[in-house]
C-alpha positions in Angstrom: -34.6 50.3 15.6 -35.6 53.3 13.7 -36.4 52.6 10.4 -35.0 54.9 7.0 -36.4 58.8 6.7 -39.0 59.0 3.6 -37.8 60.9 0.7 -39.7 63.4 -1.3 -42.1 62.4 -4.0 -41.4 63.1 -7.7 -43.7 62.7 -10.6 -43.2 60.5 -13.7 -46.1 61.5 -15.6 -45.0 63.1 -19.2 -45.7 66.8 -19.5 -48.0 68.5 -22.1 -45.4 69.0 -24.4 -43.6 65.4 -24.3 -47.1 64.7 -25.3 -47.6 66.7 -28.2 -43.9 65.8 -29.4 -44.8 61.8 -29.4 -48.6 62.9 -31.1 -47.8 65.2 -33.7 -46.7 62.7 -36.6 -50.0 60.3 -35.8 -52.1 63.4 -36.2 -50.5 65.4 -38.7 -50.9 61.8 -40.7 -54.6 61.5 -39.4 -55.3 65.0 -40.6 -53.7 64.6 -44.4 -55.6 61.7 -44.9 -58.6 62.8 -44.1 -58.4 66.1 -46.6 -57.2 63.4 -48.7 -60.4 61.8 -48.8 -62.2 65.3 -48.4 -60.8 65.9 -51.5 -61.4 62.9 -53.9 -64.4 62.8 -52.7 -65.5 66.3 -53.9 -63.5 65.8 -57.2 -65.3 62.7 -57.7 -68.8 64.1 -57.2 -67.9 67.1 -59.2 -67.7 64.0 -61.6 -70.6 62.5 -61.4 -72.7 65.1 -60.6 -76.4 64.2 -62.5 -75.1 60.7 -63.5 -77.5 59.0 -66.2 -80.1 62.3 -65.3 -81.2 63.2 -68.9 -81.4 67.1 -67.3 -77.6 67.0 -67.1 -75.1 68.4 -69.2 -72.4 66.6 -67.3 -69.7 64.4 -68.7 -71.5 61.4 -67.4 -75.2 62.8 -67.4 -77.6 61.5 -70.4 -78.6 65.2 -72.1 -77.5 64.4 -75.4 -79.7 61.3 -75.8 -82.4 62.8 -74.8 -81.8 65.9 -77.1 -81.3 63.7 -80.4 -84.5 61.4 -78.9 -86.6 64.6 -78.6 -85.6 65.6 -82.2 -86.7 62.2 -83.6 -90.1 62.8 -81.7 -89.2 60.8 -78.4 -90.5 63.1 -75.1 -88.0 61.9 -72.3 -90.2 62.7 -68.3 -88.1 62.0 -65.8 -89.7 60.1 -62.7 -88.1 59.5 -59.2 -90.7 57.4 -57.5 -92.2 53.9 -57.9 -95.4 54.9 -58.2 -94.6 57.4 -60.6 -93.1 54.4 -62.5 -95.4 51.7 -62.3 -98.4 54.2 -63.8 -96.2 55.0 -66.7 -95.8 51.6 -68.0 -98.2 51.3 -71.4 -97.5 49.9 -74.9 -96.0 53.4 -76.4 -93.8 53.6 -73.5 -90.0 52.7 -72.8 -89.1 52.6 -69.2 -85.5 52.8 -68.5 -84.3 52.2 -65.3 -81.1 54.1 -64.2 -79.7 51.9 -60.8 -82.0 49.3 -60.6 -79.9 48.0 -58.0 -80.7 50.9 -55.7 -84.4 49.2 -55.6 -85.5 47.3 -52.5 -86.7 44.0 -53.0 -90.1 45.0 -52.0 -89.6 47.6 -55.5 -88.7 45.1 -57.9 -91.6 43.0 -57.0 -93.7 45.4 -57.3 -92.2 47.5 -60.5 -91.9 44.4 -62.5 -96.1 42.8 -61.6 -96.3 46.6 -63.1 -94.1 46.0 -66.3 -94.2 42.5 -67.3 -97.7 42.8 -69.3 -97.7 46.6 -70.3 -96.6 45.4 -73.0 -93.8 48.3 -73.2 -90.0 48.2 -73.4 -88.0 47.9 -69.9 -84.2 49.1 -70.5 -82.3 47.9 -67.0 -79.0 49.8 -67.3 -75.8 47.7 -65.3 -78.4 45.5 -63.4 -76.5 43.1 -61.0 -77.7 39.9 -59.4 -79.5 41.7 -56.3 -82.1 43.7 -59.5 -81.9 41.6 -62.2 -83.5 38.1 -60.6 -86.4 40.1 -59.8 -86.8 42.8 -62.5 -85.8 40.1 -65.4 -86.7 36.8 -64.2 -84.1 34.3 -65.8 -81.1 36.3 -66.1 -78.5 35.5 -64.1 -75.5 38.3 -63.8 -72.0 36.7 -64.3 -69.8 37.6 -60.7 -67.4 38.5 -63.3 -67.8 41.7 -65.2 -66.0 42.2 -69.0 -62.4 42.8 -69.2 -63.1 44.6 -72.7 -65.8 47.7 -72.7 -65.8 48.0 -76.8 -67.6 44.5 -77.8 -68.9 43.5 -81.3 -72.5 42.5 -81.7 -72.6 39.3 -82.9 -76.2 38.3 -83.1 -79.2 39.1 -85.4 -80.7 41.8 -83.2 -81.0 44.2 -85.9 -80.4 47.6 -83.6 -77.3 45.7 -82.4 -76.2 45.0 -86.2 -76.8 48.6 -87.2 -74.9 50.0 -84.4 -71.8 47.8 -84.7 -69.1 48.1 -82.1 -70.5 49.6 -78.7 -69.4 50.2 -75.4 -71.6 47.5 -73.9 -68.8 45.6 -71.4 -69.4 45.4 -67.7 -71.5 43.0 -66.8 -72.4 40.4 -68.4 -75.4 37.7 -68.2 -76.6 34.0 -68.9 -80.1 33.6 -69.4 -82.7 30.5 -69.5 -85.0 32.3 -72.5 -84.4 30.6 -75.3 -85.5 33.0 -77.3 -83.7 36.3 -75.8 -81.3 37.9 -78.1 -77.6 37.7 -76.7 -75.7 40.5 -77.9 -72.1 42.0 -77.6 -70.8 38.8 -75.8 -67.4 39.0 -73.4 -65.9 35.8 -73.0 -69.4 33.3 -74.7 -71.1 35.5 -72.0 -73.4 38.2 -73.4 -73.7 42.0 -72.1 -76.6 43.0 -73.6 -80.1 41.1 -73.4 -83.2 41.4 -75.2 -86.0 39.2 -73.7 -89.9 38.8 -75.2 -92.3 39.0 -73.0 -95.0 36.2 -73.1 -97.0 38.4 -75.3 -94.3 39.8 -77.8 -95.3 43.0 -78.0 -93.0 44.3 -74.8 -89.7 43.0 -74.2 -87.2 43.9 -71.4 -83.1 44.9 -72.2 -80.5 44.4 -69.6 -77.9 46.3 -70.4 -74.5 45.8 -68.9 -73.0 49.5 -68.4 -74.4 52.7 -69.2 -71.5 54.0 -71.5 -73.7 54.6 -74.2 -76.2 57.0 -72.6 -73.0 59.1 -71.2 -72.6 62.7 -72.7 -68.3 62.2 -73.2 -68.8 58.7 -74.8 -72.2 58.9 -77.1 -70.0 60.1 -79.8 -68.0 57.0 -79.3 -67.8 53.4 -81.7 -72.3 53.0 -82.6 -73.1 54.2 -79.1 -75.4 56.7 -80.5 -77.1 54.7 -82.9 -77.1 51.9 -80.0 -78.8 54.3 -77.5 -81.5 55.9 -79.8 -82.4 52.7 -81.2 -82.8 51.2 -77.7 -84.7 54.4 -76.3 -86.6 55.7 -79.3 -88.6 52.7 -80.7 -91.5 54.2 -79.1 -93.1 57.7 -79.0 -92.5 57.9 -74.7 -89.7 57.6 -72.7 -89.7 57.3 -68.8 -86.3 57.7 -67.2 -86.5 56.6 -64.0 -84.1 57.7 -61.4 -84.4 55.9 -58.0 -84.3 57.8 -55.1 -83.5 56.6 -51.1 -85.5 59.2 -50.3 -88.8 57.3 -52.1 -91.5 56.3 -49.8 -92.6 53.4 -51.8 -88.7 51.8 -49.8 -90.9 52.0 -46.6 -91.7 48.1 -45.2 -95.3 46.4 -44.0 -95.4 48.4 -40.9 -94.9 51.9 -42.2 -91.5 52.4 -41.4 -88.1 52.1 -43.5 -86.0 49.2 -43.7 -81.9 50.6 -43.6 -80.7 47.3 -45.0 -83.1 47.3 -48.2 -81.8 51.1 -48.6 -78.3 50.0 -49.4 -77.2 48.1 -52.4 -76.4 45.1 -52.4 -72.9 46.3 -53.3 -72.2 48.0 -49.9 -73.8 44.7 -48.1 -71.4 42.5 -50.4 -68.7 44.5 -49.8 -69.3 45.0 -45.8 -69.4 40.9 -45.5 -66.1 40.9 -47.7 -64.3 42.7 -44.8 -65.4 41.2 -42.2 -64.4 38.1 -43.7 -60.9 39.8 -44.6 -60.8 40.8 -41.4 -61.4 37.9 -40.0 -59.0 35.5 -41.6 -56.0 38.1 -41.2 -56.2 38.2 -37.4 -56.4 34.1 -37.7 -53.7 34.5 -39.9 -51.6 36.8 -37.6 -52.9 34.9 -34.3 -51.7 31.1 -35.8 -49.3 29.4 -33.6 -48.0 26.2 -35.4 -46.0 24.7 -32.2 -44.4 25.9 -28.9 -43.0 29.6 -28.1 -39.2 29.6 -29.4 -37.5 32.2 -26.9 -34.9 34.2 -28.5 -31.7 36.4 -27.5 -32.5 39.7 -26.6 -29.9 41.9 -29.1 -29.2 44.4 -26.6 -28.9 43.8 -23.0 -31.3 45.6 -21.1 -30.0 47.1 -17.7 -31.8 46.1 -14.5 -32.2 49.7 -13.2 -34.6 50.4 -16.7 -36.7 47.3 -16.6 -37.5 48.4 -12.7 -38.2 52.1 -14.1 -40.3 51.1 -16.8 -42.2 48.6 -14.4 -42.6 51.2 -11.9 -44.2 53.4 -14.6 -46.5 50.7 -15.2 -47.4 50.1 -11.7 -47.8 53.9 -11.4 -50.2 54.6 -14.3 -52.5 52.0 -13.6 -52.7 53.2 -9.7 -51.2 49.6 -8.9 -50.1 50.6 -5.2 -51.0 47.3 -3.7 -49.5 45.6 -6.5 -46.0 47.9 -6.3 -46.0 46.9 -2.5 -46.7 43.3 -2.6 -43.7 43.0 -4.8 -41.0 45.0 -2.8 -42.4 43.1 0.5 -42.1 39.9 -1.2 -39.0 40.7 -2.5 -37.2 41.8 0.7 -38.4 39.5 2.8 -37.1 36.9 -0.3 -33.7 38.3 0.6 -34.0 38.7 4.3 -34.7 34.9 5.1 -31.3 33.9 4.6 -29.5 36.2 6.4 -31.5 35.7 9.8 -31.4 31.4 9.1 -34.7 31.1 7.8 -35.4 29.0 4.1 -36.5 30.4 1.7 -39.7 28.7 1.0 -40.5 29.9 4.8 -39.9 33.4 3.9 -43.7 34.5 3.2 -44.6 32.5 6.8 -44.7 35.2 9.5 -44.7 32.9 12.1 -41.4 32.0 10.5 -40.0 34.8 9.6 -41.0 37.5 12.0 -39.6 35.6 15.5 -35.7 34.9 13.5 -36.0 39.1 12.5 -36.8 40.2 16.1 -33.9 37.9 18.1 -31.8 39.4 14.8 -32.6 42.4 15.4 -33.6 42.7 19.1 -36.4 45.1 18.1 -40.6 44.4 18.0 -42.0 42.4 16.2 -45.5 44.2 16.1 -43.6 46.9 14.0 -42.3 44.6 11.8 -45.1 42.4 10.6 -46.7 45.7 9.8 -44.2 46.7 7.9 -43.3 43.3 5.6 -46.9 41.7 6.1 -48.9 44.8 6.2 -51.9 46.7 4.6 -51.3 48.2 1.2 -50.4 51.9 1.0 -53.5 54.3 0.6 -51.1 56.9 -1.7 -48.1 56.8 -3.7 -46.0 59.0 -0.4 -46.7 56.4 1.5 -45.5 53.8 -1.3 -42.3 55.8 -1.7 -41.8 56.0 2.3 -42.4 51.6 2.3 -40.0 51.5 -0.3 -37.5 53.4 2.0 -38.0 51.2 5.5 -37.8 48.3 3.5 -34.3 49.4 2.2 -33.4 50.7 5.5 -34.5 47.4 7.4 -32.2 45.1 4.8 -29.4 47.4 5.7 -30.1 46.9 9.4 -30.3 43.4 8.8 -26.9 43.1 6.7 -24.8 45.5 9.2 -22.0 43.3 11.1 
């Protein structure tokens, strides 16, 4: 008995043109997304360049308030390191900390130890929960910010009463200090606190928003008056702009701690993203009962299913599984034709003798064909399929 001739192998792999046609839409979307992100970053960078910097004339800079203070005899000096800020703490000096949340926990502790008994004024601009607990003990930042930006003083602090309404709306604070001035409340929580120190000579001012120091909003409401009174109470103003490259951010072993350099907002934001991703995964993966089979909206031809499965086998180089599936199906169809029960179709000792007697052929070649090792390449796999088809046709031949 001669069993089937081999057919030439054909490639079903997609061409380069097909791959590009399928992927060009996704590639275009990614390029547009990247271009948009770069454009937004550039625009935001231009708009926020020199933010809260008394040397910057940009809309979000603070050069205007520095010039007004200079006309009133207050000299302004910019520092960028913790060492300079600590050395500047003195009774005749106002120390403004522009972005307190950029300071590490270690830096906050060292800065507070220098300013607590200095007798000067410390102004914390938009200090969040990460920094206010160390730089102003007894003060807590509320998680919910003010809905309104322009607020009324509603307190007895002379500077606030003279300034009137101002753009202080932002972070809101509560305090345990009974002698603190709580001004510009929003929903009963203050956006400006003045806390006297133990000696009564110095104080700490916590401000919920930086708007009163910006060049483009200084002339609105009572912003200029409030800014000049808060920063001009002493002849010297030290403007501290924290920098991530400050050597004081190093740990005890002299190495920088990456997480210490990150503002608390980034850490909390990352944590919230992980929680949201976990909740989304739990929501999408939930199973409230057994799976319910649904009827297909259209009928799929058997040839398409076979072709699709064959493509998956080819992509995974799973010739062993493909050969096993072909042989198993052939044995299942041949068994009833030669009088062997289907449950015994996969037992060589039951199927092969019956086939040999039916075909009057060599049982050894049948064993290699139906129970042999997997083919070594795609050509051998195609040859195996042709030989199995030929065997089945030979058995079915009357």
